[in-house]
C-alpha positions in Angstrom: 25.6 -3.9 -22.2 22.0 -4.7 -21.7 19.1 -2.6 -22.7 17.0 -1.0 -20.0 14.2 -3.5 -20.9 16.6 -6.4 -20.4 17.8 -4.9 -17.0 14.1 -4.4 -16.0 13.3 -8.1 -17.1 16.3 -9.4 -15.0 15.1 -7.4 -11.9 18.1 -5.1 -12.0 15.9 -2.0 -12.4 13.2 -1.5 -9.8 11.2 1.8 -10.0 10.1 1.3 -6.4 13.6 1.3 -5.1 14.2 4.9 -6.1 13.6 7.1 -3.1 11.6 10.2 -3.1 13.1 13.6 -2.4 13.0 14.3 1.4 11.3 17.6 1.9 10.3 19.7 4.9 6.7 19.2 4.0 7.0 15.4 3.8 8.9 15.4 7.0 6.3 17.5 8.8 3.5 15.2 7.6 5.3 12.1 8.6 5.9 13.4 12.0 2.3 14.5 12.4 1.2 11.0 11.3 3.5 9.3 13.9 2.6 11.5 16.7 -1.2 11.2 16.0 -0.9 7.5 15.8 0.8 7.3 19.1 -1.7 9.4 20.7 -4.6 7.5 19.2 -3.1 4.0 20.2 -2.6 5.2 23.7 -6.2 6.1 24.0 -7.5 2.8 22.7 -8.1 -0.5 24.5 -6.6 -3.8 23.1 -9.6 -4.6 20.9 -9.7 -1.1 19.5 -6.0 -1.2 18.8 -6.4 -4.5 16.9 -9.4 -3.0 15.0 -7.2 0.1 14.2 -4.3 -2.0 13.1 -6.6 -4.0 10.8 -7.9 -0.8 9.3 -4.4 0.6 8.8 -3.1 -2.5 7.1 -6.1 -2.6 4.8 -5.6 1.1 3.9 -1.9 0.5 3.2 -2.8 -2.4 1.0 -5.3 -0.4 -0.9 -2.7 2.5 -1.4 -0.1 0.2 -2.6 -2.5 -1.3 -5.2 -3.4 2.2 -6.4 0.2 3.1 -6.7 0.8 0.1 -8.8 -2.2 1.0 -11.0 -0.9 4.6 -11.4 2.6 3.4 -12.3 1.1 1.1 -15.0 -1.2 3.7 -16.4 1.7 6.2 -16.5 3.8 3.7 -18.3 1.0 3.0 -20.8 0.7 6.7 -21.4 4.4 7.2 -21.9 4.4 4.3 -24.3 1.6 5.8 -26.4 3.5 9.2 -26.4 6.7 7.4 -27.6 4.5 5.5 -30.3 3.2 8.8 -31.5 6.6 10.3 -31.8 8.1 7.3 -33.5 5.3 7.2 -36.0 6.6 10.5 -37.2 3.8 12.8 -36.3 5.5 16.2 -36.6 3.1 18.4 -34.7 3.3 16.9 -31.3 2.1 19.4 -28.7 1.2 19.2 -25.0 
């Protein structure tokens, strides 16, 4: 059996594929977002719709980039914690 790092290296483990828990709060926010977008788009002319779509795409790209950065920083922090524990520090506290 391969280690988790080997599985990750071969692309068999992808943290982005794991879904999030579906909650009422999330469902409500997603529904509000969709309804608001539909109302906004129906009120815009074609040029305004294109502008809004460009804005939305840029916002999604930025959000995705931020998620990757947060993942990397979280992984680094977890690695530092593991190194501290493996170094034999006995008084590890949060």
